[in-house]
ZAKOLPA-452917 format. One record per residue: residue number from 1; residue in one letter; x, y, z of N, C-alpha, C in turn. Coordinates in Angstrom, 3 decimals, padded with zeros to 6 digits. Each point is the difference from the previous one (the first is absolute). Last residue first. Example, Ala and Ser with C-alpha at 12.3 -4.5 7.8 and 13.67 -1.06 7.14 Angstrom:
[rec 2, "S", [012.850, -002.250, 007.080], [000.820, 001.190, 000.060], [-000.770, 001.090, 000.730]] [rec 1, "A", [000.290, -005.720, -000.070], [-000.890, 001.190, 000.000], [000.900, 001.200, 000.000]] 
END
This chain:
[rec 97, "V", [-003.430, -011.382, 006.667], [-000.224, -000.334, -001.373], [001.530, -000.801, -000.594]] [rec 96, "E", [-001.693, 001.926, 004.757], [-000.619, -001.130, -000.978], [000.239, -000.655, -001.050]] [rec 95, "F", [001.728, 003.666, 001.598], [001.191, -000.449, 000.922], [-001.316, -001.500, 000.009]] [rec 94, "L", [-001.284, 004.377, -002.369], [001.428, -000.934, -000.221], [000.655, -001.019, 000.584]] [rec 93, "D", [-005.833, 001.263, -000.735], [001.580, -000.293, 001.270], [001.074, -000.186, -000.513]] [rec 92, "A", [-004.188, 001.721, -003.727], [001.237, -000.927, 001.109], [000.343, 000.577, 001.157]] [rec 91, "T", [-002.035, 000.663, -005.458], [-000.857, 000.937, 001.512], [000.295, -001.437, 001.398]] [rec 90, "L", [003.012, 001.047, -004.836], [-000.370, -001.318, 000.831], [-000.738, 001.009, 001.042]] [rec 89, "V", [000.837, 001.306, -005.455], [000.452, 000.229, 001.054], [-001.158, -000.764, 000.793]] [rec 88, "R", [003.338, 000.662, -004.442], [-000.974, -000.587, 000.534], [000.151, 000.020, 001.358]] [rec 87, "A", [002.316, 001.262, -005.483], [-000.059, 000.848, 002.095], [-001.392, -001.240, -000.182]] [rec 86, "R", [001.580, 000.245, -004.514], [001.036, -000.132, 000.503], [-000.149, -000.006, 002.036]] [rec 85, "E", [-003.492, 001.719, -003.351], [-000.110, -001.435, -000.458], [001.602, -000.799, 001.037]] [rec 84, "S", [-000.876, 005.317, -000.522], [-001.299, -000.961, 001.319], [000.681, -001.429, -000.330]] [rec 83, "H", [001.984, 003.950, -002.475], [000.952, -001.316, 000.525], [-001.150, -000.629, 000.629]] [rec 82, "S", [-000.859, 004.838, -001.025], [000.236, -001.534, -001.320], [000.463, -001.060, 000.335]] [rec 81, "S", [-002.646, 002.707, 004.059], [001.245, 000.178, -001.692], [-000.316, -001.353, -000.643]] [rec 80, "A", [-003.422, 001.133, 003.343], [000.145, 001.079, -001.032], [001.893, -000.228, -000.430]] [rec 79, "Q", [-001.572, -003.037, 002.948], [-001.204, -000.391, -001.074], [000.304, 001.378, -001.080]] [rec 78, "F", [002.763, -000.399, 004.143], [000.366, -000.638, -000.974], [-000.646, -000.293, -001.395]] [rec 77, "R", [-001.773, 002.812, 004.784], [001.750, 000.122, -001.267], [000.409, -001.299, -001.813]] [rec 76, "R", [-003.640, -000.782, 002.649], [-000.839, 000.993, -001.086], [001.552, 000.989, 000.177]] [rec 75, "L", [001.164, -003.552, 002.557], [-001.105, -000.451, -000.567], [-000.117, 000.911, -001.530]] [rec 74, "A", [001.478, 000.959, 004.338], [000.829, -000.406, -000.444], [-000.181, 000.062, -001.657]] [rec 73, "E", [-003.396, 000.737, 003.164], [000.675, 000.996, -000.661], [001.315, -000.113, -000.823]] [rec 72, "A", [-002.435, -003.275, 002.318], [-000.745, 000.456, -001.087], [000.454, 001.206, -000.968]] [rec 71, "A", [002.435, -001.493, 004.323], [-000.263, -000.849, -001.250], [-000.589, 000.085, -001.211]] [rec 70, "L", [-000.782, 002.404, 003.887], [001.057, 000.248, -000.683], [000.583, -000.975, -001.289]] [rec 69, "E", [-004.102, -000.351, 002.675], [-000.086, 000.988, -000.385], [001.505, 000.700, -000.747]] [rec 68, "P", [000.078, -004.415, 002.214], [-000.973, 000.052, -001.215], [-000.211, 001.249, -000.208]] [rec 67, "D", [003.915, -002.456, 003.184], [-001.013, 001.869, -000.556], [-001.046, -000.034, -000.993]] [rec 66, "R", [004.073, -002.691, 000.474], [-001.427, -000.703, 000.593], [-000.898, 000.887, 000.425]] [rec 65, "E", [003.559, -000.990, -004.127], [-000.520, 000.765, 001.172], [-000.777, -000.196, 000.581]] [rec 64, "V", [004.003, -001.266, -004.269], [-000.870, -000.800, 001.638], [-000.504, 001.116, 001.023]] [rec 63, "C", [002.073, -000.404, -005.700], [-000.100, 000.544, 001.312], [-000.868, -000.724, 000.857]] [rec 62, "V", [002.764, -000.657, -004.758], [-000.487, -000.476, 001.010], [-000.187, 000.344, 001.051]] [rec 61, "V", [002.068, 001.102, -005.204], [-000.428, -000.100, 002.066], [-000.400, -000.059, 000.180]] [rec 60, "S", [003.344, 000.622, -004.721], [-000.737, -000.449, 000.732], [-000.246, -000.307, 001.378]] [rec 59, "A", [003.155, 003.698, -003.008], [000.116, -001.769, 000.365], [-002.047, -000.347, 000.363]] [rec 58, "G", [002.327, 004.065, -002.430], [-000.206, -001.106, -000.538], [-000.507, -001.636, 000.639]] [rec 57, "L", [000.502, 004.751, 001.499], [001.546, -000.528, -000.426], [-000.333, -000.768, -000.964]] [rec 56, "E", [-003.409, 001.705, 002.078], [000.578, 000.947, -000.994], [001.372, -000.285, -000.721]] [rec 55, "L", [-002.870, -002.254, 003.320], [-000.340, -000.085, -000.784], [000.369, 000.282, -001.267]] [rec 54, "A", [001.571, 001.157, 004.335], [000.514, -001.542, -000.551], [-000.023, -000.812, -001.236]] [rec 53, "E", [-002.566, 003.696, 002.276], [001.738, 001.025, -000.563], [000.550, -001.187, -000.504]] [rec 52, "A", [-003.890, -001.363, 002.206], [-000.541, 000.894, -001.150], [001.443, 000.668, -000.737]] [rec 51, "A", [000.318, -002.112, 004.057], [-000.365, -001.021, -000.680], [-000.131, 000.785, -001.756]] [rec 50, "V", [000.566, 002.522, 003.672], [000.909, -000.472, -000.222], [-000.023, -001.207, -000.831]] [rec 49, "R", [-004.688, 002.180, 001.822], [001.516, 000.805, -001.138], [001.495, -000.545, -000.331]] [rec 48, "G", [-004.480, -001.610, 002.003], [000.338, -000.946, -000.715], [001.239, 001.257, -000.637]] [rec 47, "D", [-002.657, 000.040, 003.697], [-000.683, 000.796, -000.788], [001.128, -000.425, -001.423]] [rec 46, "G", [000.575, -002.974, 004.450], [-000.145, 001.175, -000.071], [-001.027, 000.955, -001.314]] [rec 45, "C", [003.329, -004.804, 001.522], [-000.368, 001.659, -001.203], [-000.713, 000.584, -001.045]] [rec 44, "G", [000.979, -004.190, 003.075], [000.236, 001.538, 000.994], [-000.372, 000.996, -001.032]] [rec 43, "L", [003.027, -003.668, -001.820], [-000.683, 000.010, 000.720], [-000.615, 001.285, 001.621]] [rec 42, "E", [001.835, -001.360, -005.662], [-000.088, 000.933, 001.140], [-001.392, -000.439, 000.925]] [rec 41, "Y", [003.482, -002.007, -004.247], [-000.821, -000.231, 000.977], [-000.203, 000.880, 001.459]] [rec 40, "V", [001.753, -000.470, -005.940], [000.311, 000.504, 001.751], [-001.211, -000.527, 000.937]] [rec 39, "T", [002.528, -001.500, -004.526], [-001.226, 000.030, 000.148], [000.099, 000.477, 001.485]] [rec 38, "D", [003.076, 000.236, -004.483], [000.136, -000.029, 001.029], [-001.664, -000.122, 000.184]] [rec 37, "A", [002.604, 000.782, -003.885], [000.073, -001.082, 000.120], [-000.359, -000.948, 001.396]] [rec 36, "P", [000.011, 005.254, -001.776], [-000.952, -001.208, -000.505], [000.119, -001.686, 000.452]] [rec 35, "G", [002.472, 003.013, 003.608], [-000.916, 000.352, -001.723], [-000.599, -000.979, -000.508]] [rec 34, "V", [003.561, 002.348, 005.103], [-001.959, -000.945, -000.581], [000.468, 000.662, -001.938]] [rec 33, "Q", [003.404, 000.235, 003.750], [-000.002, 000.039, -001.554], [-001.067, -000.674, -000.266]] [rec 32, "A", [001.073, 002.047, 004.454], [-000.096, -001.707, -000.417], [000.117, 000.004, -001.258]] [rec 31, "W", [000.193, 004.257, 000.680], [001.234, -000.592, 001.110], [000.134, -001.481, 000.108]] [rec 30, "A", [-003.486, 002.796, -001.915], [000.896, 000.107, -001.055], [001.190, -001.102, 000.893]] [rec 29, "L", [-003.894, 000.512, 002.333], [-000.076, -001.035, -001.062], [001.290, 000.352, -000.919]] [rec 28, "A", [-000.251, 002.750, 003.229], [000.144, -001.191, 000.596], [-000.182, -001.222, -000.939]] [rec 27, "E", [-000.179, 004.913, -001.378], [000.964, -000.673, 000.383], [000.080, -001.107, 000.745]] [rec 26, "R", [-004.463, 001.502, -001.456], [000.646, -000.616, -001.152], [001.276, -000.007, 000.669]] [rec 25, "A", [-002.393, 000.840, 003.689], [-000.286, -001.244, -000.868], [000.903, 000.030, -001.385]] [rec 24, "A", [-000.247, 003.859, 002.830], [001.132, -001.026, 000.304], [-000.620, -001.623, -000.791]] [rec 23, "V", [-001.565, 003.972, -002.201], [001.197, 000.215, 000.517], [000.807, -001.681, 000.955]] [rec 22, "A", [-004.398, 001.197, -000.224], [000.407, -000.777, -000.744], [000.540, 000.245, -000.023]] [rec 21, "E", [-001.201, -000.753, 004.434], [000.038, 001.236, -001.147], [000.353, -000.372, -001.115]] [rec 20, "T", [-003.543, -002.614, 003.809], [001.717, 000.185, -000.863], [-000.137, 001.152, -000.734]] [rec 19, "P", [-003.262, -000.608, 004.028], [000.197, 000.243, -001.169], [001.803, 000.025, -000.520]] [rec 18, "V", [-003.317, -002.865, 003.967], [000.857, 001.644, 000.010], [000.445, -000.302, -001.353]] [rec 17, "F", [-003.332, -001.706, 003.173], [000.383, -000.544, -001.200], [000.876, 001.893, 000.035]] [rec 16, "S", [-001.134, -003.761, 004.683], [-000.475, 001.343, -001.172], [000.754, -000.049, -001.363]] [rec 15, "V", [-000.868, -004.016, 004.147], [001.183, 000.610, -000.600], [-001.318, 001.363, -001.141]] [rec 14, "D", [-001.088, -003.595, 003.348], [-000.370, 001.114, 000.335], [001.166, 000.559, -000.750]] [rec 13, "L", [000.046, -004.926, 000.685], [-001.686, 000.818, -000.894], [-000.089, 001.248, 000.160]] [rec 12, "S", [004.967, -003.248, 000.277], [-001.114, 000.638, 000.727], [-001.213, 000.800, -000.925]] [rec 11, "A", [003.534, -004.721, 001.343], [-000.628, 001.177, -001.234], [-001.258, 001.077, 000.032]] [rec 10, "H", [003.797, -002.701, 003.611], [-001.472, 000.155, -000.781], [-000.169, 000.933, -000.963]] [rec 9, "A", [004.462, -002.707, 003.368], [-000.945, 001.215, -001.071], [-001.024, -000.567, -000.338]] [rec 8, "G", [002.969, -003.388, 001.976], [-000.713, 000.759, 001.267], [-000.715, 001.406, -000.923]] [rec 7, "A", [003.968, -002.335, -002.834], [-000.679, -000.671, 000.904], [-000.501, 001.123, 000.998]] [rec 6, "A", [000.296, 002.118, -004.252], [000.960, -000.360, 000.757], [-000.709, -000.843, 000.856]] [rec 5, "L", [-001.745, 000.544, -005.125], [-000.044, 000.763, 001.556], [000.907, -000.496, 000.917]] [rec 4, "L", [-000.398, -001.510, -003.963], [-000.806, 000.996, -000.902], [000.499, 001.162, 001.738]] [rec 3, "P", [003.519, -004.531, -001.461], [-001.327, 000.643, 000.738], [000.047, 001.540, -000.226]] [rec 2, "L", [003.608, -003.122, -002.982], [000.058, 000.876, 001.447], [-001.588, 000.589, -000.084]] [rec 1, "M", [002.591, -004.345, -002.611], [-001.091, 001.499, 000.164], [-000.114, -000.030, 001.414]] 
END
């Protein structure tokens, strides 16, 4: 199993949120052949844009976001969707999940 961080590296708590464009998310999910049989884990999900695209493809999603405001925004995004039963949002540090 590969370590999450290289020896001597430290997880940064100073990472800014940069939204992923929907077209980039769709292309990445298509490349990964994501579909109804999959569960997508998005670590550092921000506002849940990539996960929302995965939901549209039929996948289940588990989002991990340490910023409570962004996690709440992701949760609102999923609750507004007709696929909310397949989405879960964890407010936590991805290095501790």
